[in-house]
KOLKOL-334883 format. One record per atom (N, C-alpha, C): residue number from 0; x, y, z; chain. Coordinates in steps of 0.2 Angstrom, whole numbers, plus 5000, padded with zeros to 4 digits. Layout:
N
<r NUM,<X,Y,Z>,A> ...
END
This chain:
122
<r 0,<4960,4889,5109>,A> <r 0,<4968,4890,5107>,A> <r 0,<4968,4898,5104>,A> <r 1,<4973,4900,5106>,A> <r 1,<4976,4907,5104>,A> <r 1,<4974,4908,5097>,A> <r 2,<4976,4915,5094>,A> <r 2,<4974,4916,5087>,A> <r 2,<4981,4920,5087>,A> <r 3,<4985,4920,5081>,A> <r 3,<4990,4920,5078>,A> <r 3,<4992,4923,5074>,A> <r 4,<4993,4930,5073>,A> <r 4,<4996,4934,5066>,A> <r 4,<5001,4930,5061>,A> <r 5,<4998,4927,5057>,A> <r 5,<5002,4924,5052>,A> <r 5,<5002,4927,5045>,A> <r 6,<5008,4926,5041>,A> <r 6,<5008,4930,5034>,A> <r 6,<5011,4925,5031>,A> <r 7,<5010,4924,5024>,A> <r 7,<5012,4920,5021>,A> <r 7,<5017,4925,5014>,A> <r 8,<5022,4925,5015>,A> <r 8,<5025,4927,5009>,A> <r 8,<5023,4924,5002>,A> <r 9,<5020,4924,4998>,A> <r 9,<5018,4920,4990>,A> <r 9,<5024,4919,4987>,A> <r 10,<5028,4925,4986>,A> <r 10,<5034,4923,4982>,A> <r 10,<5040,4919,4987>,A> <r 11,<5040,4921,4991>,A> <r 11,<5045,4921,4996>,A> <r 11,<5044,4912,5000>,A> <r 12,<5048,4908,4998>,A> <r 12,<5050,4901,5001>,A> <r 12,<5049,4899,5009>,A> <r 13,<5050,4907,5014>,A> <r 13,<5052,4904,5021>,A> <r 13,<5045,4908,5024>,A> <r 14,<5047,4907,5030>,A> <r 14,<5040,4909,5035>,A> <r 14,<5045,4913,5040>,A> <r 15,<5043,4920,5042>,A> <r 15,<5046,4924,5046>,A> <r 15,<5043,4923,5053>,A> <r 16,<5045,4918,5057>,A> <r 16,<5042,4918,5064>,A> <r 16,<5041,4922,5069>,A> <r 17,<5046,4928,5067>,A> <r 17,<5048,4933,5073>,A> <r 17,<5041,4938,5072>,A> <r 18,<5037,4937,5066>,A> <r 18,<5030,4942,5062>,A> <r 18,<5023,4939,5066>,A> <r 19,<5025,4934,5072>,A> <r 19,<5020,4931,5074>,A> <r 19,<5018,4933,5081>,A> <r 20,<5012,4935,5080>,A> <r 20,<5011,4941,5087>,A> <r 20,<5000,4939,5088>,A> <r 21,<5002,4939,5095>,A> <r 21,<4994,4938,5098>,A> <r 21,<4992,4943,5096>,A> <r 22,<4984,4940,5093>,A> <r 22,<4979,4945,5092>,A> <r 22,<4973,4943,5092>,A> <r 23,<4968,4948,5093>,A> <r 23,<4961,4946,5098>,A> <r 23,<4954,4945,5094>,A> <r 24,<4951,4943,5094>,A> <r 24,<4944,4943,5090>,A> <r 24,<4943,4949,5088>,A> <r 25,<4944,4955,5091>,A> <r 25,<4941,4962,5089>,A> <r 25,<4945,4965,5084>,A> <r 26,<4952,4962,5082>,A> <r 26,<4956,4963,5078>,A> <r 26,<4955,4960,5070>,A> <r 27,<4951,4956,5070>,A> <r 27,<4950,4953,5064>,A> <r 27,<4945,4955,5060>,A> <r 28,<4944,4955,5055>,A> <r 28,<4940,4958,5049>,A> <r 28,<4935,4954,5044>,A> <r 29,<4938,4946,5045>,A> <r 29,<4935,4942,5041>,A> <r 29,<4932,4935,5046>,A> <r 30,<4929,4932,5043>,A> <r 30,<4929,4925,5048>,A> <r 30,<4935,4920,5047>,A> <r 31,<4934,4919,5050>,A> <r 31,<4941,4912,5050>,A> <r 31,<4942,4908,5047>,A> <r 32,<4950,4906,5045>,A> <r 32,<4951,4900,5038>,A> <r 32,<4948,4893,5041>,A> <r 33,<4948,4891,5048>,A> <r 33,<4946,4885,5049>,A> <r 33,<4938,4884,5048>,A> <r 34,<4934,4889,5047>,A> <r 34,<4928,4888,5045>,A> <r 34,<4927,4886,5036>,A> <r 35,<4931,4886,5033>,A> <r 35,<4931,4888,5025>,A> <r 35,<4930,4893,5024>,A> <r 36,<4929,4899,5027>,A> <r 36,<4929,4904,5024>,A> <r 36,<4935,4910,5021>,A> <r 37,<4936,4915,5018>,A> <r 37,<4942,4921,5016>,A> <r 37,<4947,4919,5023>,A> <r 38,<4952,4918,5022>,A> <r 38,<4958,4920,5026>,A> <r 38,<4956,4927,5030>,A> <r 39,<4956,4927,5037>,A> <r 39,<4957,4934,5041>,A> <r 39,<4963,4938,5041>,A> <r 40,<4962,4944,5041>,A> <r 40,<4968,4947,5041>,A> <r 40,<4968,4955,5047>,A> <r 41,<4974,4956,5050>,A> <r 41,<4971,4962,5053>,A> <r 41,<4970,4967,5050>,A> <r 42,<4965,4975,5051>,A> <r 42,<4965,4979,5049>,A> <r 42,<4970,4985,5051>,A> <r 43,<4970,4987,5046>,A> <r 43,<4975,4993,5048>,A> <r 43,<4984,4991,5047>,A> <r 44,<4984,4986,5043>,A> <r 44,<4991,4982,5043>,A> <r 44,<4992,4979,5037>,A> <r 45,<5000,4981,5034>,A> <r 45,<5002,4975,5028>,A> <r 45,<5006,4972,5029>,A> <r 46,<5010,4969,5026>,A> <r 46,<5017,4965,5028>,A> <r 46,<5019,4966,5018>,A> <r 47,<5026,4970,5019>,A> <r 47,<5029,4972,5014>,A> <r 47,<5036,4970,5013>,A> <r 48,<5039,4968,5007>,A> <r 48,<5045,4964,5005>,A> <r 48,<5049,4971,5001>,A> <r 49,<5053,4973,5003>,A> <r 49,<5056,4978,4998>,A> <r 49,<5061,4976,4993>,A> <r 50,<5062,4977,4988>,A> <r 50,<5067,4976,4983>,A> <r 50,<5074,4975,4988>,A> <r 51,<5079,4972,4985>,A> <r 51,<5086,4971,4987>,A> <r 51,<5089,4979,4984>,A> <r 52,<5092,4982,4990>,A> <r 52,<5095,4989,4987>,A> <r 52,<5091,4994,4990>,A> <r 53,<5085,4993,4993>,A> <r 53,<5078,5000,4993>,A> <r 53,<5084,5002,5001>,A> <r 54,<5083,5008,5000>,A> <r 54,<5088,5012,5006>,A> <r 54,<5081,5014,5010>,A> <r 55,<5083,5013,5017>,A> <r 55,<5078,5017,5022>,A> <r 55,<5075,5023,5021>,A> <r 56,<5079,5028,5015>,A> <r 56,<5075,5033,5015>,A> <r 56,<5068,5032,5012>,A> <r 57,<5069,5029,5006>,A> <r 57,<5065,5026,5001>,A> <r 57,<5057,5023,5007>,A> <r 58,<5061,5018,5009>,A> <r 58,<5054,5014,5013>,A> <r 58,<5049,5021,5017>,A> <r 59,<5055,5024,5022>,A> <r 59,<5050,5030,5025>,A> <r 59,<5047,5036,5021>,A> <r 60,<5050,5037,5015>,A> <r 60,<5046,5040,5010>,A> <r 60,<5041,5039,5006>,A> <r 61,<5039,5031,5005>,A> <r 61,<5034,5028,5004>,A> <r 61,<5028,5027,5009>,A> <r 62,<5031,5027,5014>,A> <r 62,<5028,5026,5023>,A> <r 62,<5024,5033,5021>,A> <r 63,<5027,5039,5023>,A> <r 63,<5025,5045,5023>,A> <r 63,<5020,5047,5018>,A> <r 64,<5020,5045,5011>,A> <r 64,<5014,5046,5006>,A> <r 64,<5008,5041,5006>,A> <r 65,<5010,5035,5010>,A> <r 65,<5001,5033,5011>,A> <r 65,<5001,5033,5018>,A> <r 66,<5004,5037,5022>,A> <r 66,<5001,5038,5030>,A> <r 66,<5001,5034,5034>,A> <r 67,<5006,5028,5032>,A> <r 67,<5009,5022,5035>,A> <r 67,<5015,5022,5041>,A> <r 68,<5015,5018,5045>,A> <r 68,<5021,5019,5050>,A> <r 68,<5023,5012,5050>,A> <r 69,<5031,5014,5047>,A> <r 69,<5034,5006,5044>,A> <r 69,<5037,5004,5051>,A> <r 70,<5038,4996,5052>,A> <r 70,<5040,4993,5057>,A> <r 70,<5045,4988,5055>,A> <r 71,<5052,4986,5053>,A> <r 71,<5056,4981,5051>,A> <r 71,<5054,4976,5055>,A> <r 72,<5054,4970,5052>,A> <r 72,<5053,4965,5054>,A> <r 72,<5058,4959,5055>,A> <r 73,<5065,4961,5050>,A> <r 73,<5069,4956,5052>,A> <r 73,<5075,4961,5048>,A> <r 74,<5081,4960,5052>,A> <r 74,<5087,4961,5049>,A> <r 74,<5090,4959,5044>,A> <r 75,<5087,4952,5042>,A> <r 75,<5090,4948,5035>,A> <r 75,<5087,4950,5031>,A> <r 76,<5081,4951,5030>,A> <r 76,<5076,4952,5023>,A> <r 76,<5073,4960,5024>,A> <r 77,<5072,4962,5018>,A> <r 77,<5070,4969,5019>,A> <r 77,<5062,4969,5018>,A> <r 78,<5059,4967,5024>,A> <r 78,<5052,4965,5026>,A> <r 78,<5051,4970,5034>,A> <r 79,<5044,4971,5032>,A> <r 79,<5042,4978,5036>,A> <r 79,<5033,4977,5036>,A> <r 80,<5031,4977,5044>,A> <r 80,<5025,4978,5044>,A> <r 80,<5023,4985,5043>,A> <r 81,<5018,4987,5038>,A> <r 81,<5015,4996,5038>,A> <r 81,<5010,4994,5041>,A> <r 82,<5011,4998,5046>,A> <r 82,<5003,5001,5052>,A> <r 82,<5000,5008,5047>,A> <r 83,<4993,5005,5047>,A> <r 83,<4991,5015,5045>,A> <r 83,<4983,5014,5049>,A> <r 84,<4979,5020,5045>,A> <r 84,<4973,5019,5048>,A> <r 84,<4969,5014,5048>,A> <r 85,<4964,5012,5053>,A> <r 85,<4960,5004,5052>,A> <r 85,<4955,5006,5047>,A> <r 86,<4953,5014,5047>,A> <r 86,<4950,5015,5041>,A> <r 86,<4951,5017,5036>,A> <r 87,<4957,5013,5032>,A> <r 87,<4959,5013,5026>,A> <r 87,<4958,5005,5025>,A> <r 88,<4954,5005,5019>,A> <r 88,<4953,4996,5016>,A> <r 88,<4959,4994,5015>,A> <r 89,<4961,4987,5017>,A> <r 89,<4969,4984,5017>,A> <r 89,<4970,4982,5011>,A> <r 90,<4964,4981,5006>,A> <r 90,<4963,4981,5001>,A> <r 90,<4968,4983,4996>,A> <r 91,<4963,4990,4997>,A> <r 91,<4968,4997,4994>,A> <r 91,<4974,5000,4995>,A> <r 92,<4976,4998,5001>,A> <r 92,<4984,4998,5003>,A> <r 92,<4988,4995,4999>,A> <r 93,<4988,4989,5001>,A> <r 93,<4990,4984,4997>,A> <r 93,<4993,4984,4989>,A> <r 94,<4985,4985,4987>,A> <r 94,<4986,4989,4979>,A> <r 94,<4992,4995,4978>,A> <r 95,<4993,5000,4983>,A> <r 95,<4996,5006,4982>,A> <r 95,<5003,5005,4983>,A> <r 96,<5004,4998,4989>,A> <r 96,<5011,4997,4991>,A> <r 96,<5013,4994,4985>,A> <r 97,<5009,4990,4982>,A> <r 97,<5012,4985,4974>,A> <r 97,<5013,4990,4970>,A> <r 98,<5011,4996,4969>,A> <r 98,<5013,5000,4962>,A> <r 98,<5019,5003,4964>,A> <r 99,<5022,5004,4970>,A> <r 99,<5028,5006,4971>,A> <r 99,<5034,5001,4966>,A> <r 100,<5038,5004,4962>,A> <r 100,<5045,5003,4960>,A> <r 100,<5050,4998,4965>,A> <r 101,<5049,5000,4972>,A> <r 101,<5055,4997,4978>,A> <r 101,<5051,4990,4980>,A> <r 102,<5045,4990,4978>,A> <r 102,<5041,4986,4983>,A> <r 102,<5041,4979,4980>,A> <r 103,<5041,4973,4980>,A> <r 103,<5044,4967,4980>,A> <r 103,<5036,4961,4980>,A> <r 104,<5034,4962,4985>,A> <r 104,<5030,4959,4989>,A> <r 104,<5024,4965,4994>,A> <r 105,<5018,4963,4992>,A> <r 105,<5014,4965,5000>,A> <r 105,<5008,4962,4997>,A> <r 106,<5005,4962,5005>,A> <r 106,<4998,4959,5006>,A> <r 106,<4996,4960,5012>,A> <r 107,<4991,4957,5013>,A> <r 107,<4988,4960,5022>,A> <r 107,<4992,4957,5028>,A> <r 108,<4989,4957,5033>,A> <r 108,<4994,4954,5039>,A> <r 108,<4988,4949,5040>,A> <r 109,<4989,4942,5040>,A> <r 109,<4984,4938,5041>,A> <r 109,<4984,4934,5047>,A> <r 110,<4978,4933,5049>,A> <r 110,<4977,4929,5054>,A> <r 110,<4976,4922,5053>,A> <r 111,<4980,4917,5056>,A> <r 111,<4979,4909,5056>,A> <r 111,<4978,4908,5064>,A> <r 112,<4974,4904,5064>,A> <r 112,<4972,4898,5069>,A> <r 112,<4977,4894,5072>,A> <r 113,<4979,4896,5077>,A> <r 113,<4985,4892,5080>,A> <r 113,<4982,4884,5080>,A> <r 114,<4978,4883,5082>,A> <r 114,<4976,4874,5083>,A> <r 114,<4979,4870,5077>,A> <r 115,<4983,4867,5081>,A> <r 115,<4988,4860,5075>,A> <r 115,<4982,4858,5071>,A> <r 116,<4976,4856,5074>,A> <r 116,<4970,4853,5069>,A> <r 116,<4969,4855,5063>,A> <r 117,<4971,4861,5063>,A> <r 117,<4970,4865,5055>,A> <r 117,<4974,4864,5051>,A> <r 118,<4982,4861,5051>,A> <r 118,<4987,4860,5047>,A> <r 118,<4985,4852,5044>,A> <r 119,<4987,4853,5038>,A> <r 119,<4983,4845,5034>,A> <r 119,<4988,4841,5034>,A> <r 120,<4995,4842,5036>,A> <r 120,<4997,4838,5038>,A> <r 120,<4999,4832,5044>,A> <r 121,<4995,4835,5051>,A> <r 121,<4994,4834,5056>,A> <r 121,<4989,4828,5056>,A> 
END
């Protein structure tokens, strides 16, 4: 079965289905969750939720400072996909994003196997 990108917004009780994208195995950085290993994520990408009231100018300024390109994922919430050089460590980028006073939550863009058998409620 295909792989999909799937992010879990730890502090956010909802899932943004619009952020699920097809991804090839070559874009994965770690082994899959289905093998009981750490979750995989896409190199050069992070999902960022900004605090309410953060302006687009502030989002763009932070992205420029970090050498990233922001893409808004939803009109309802301040959630963005930040894309940056795959040469930059994702963990370092997420740490830098979390240090911003405008960022409510940041995490790698996790990959989840789309096979239904991986879900505990199946």
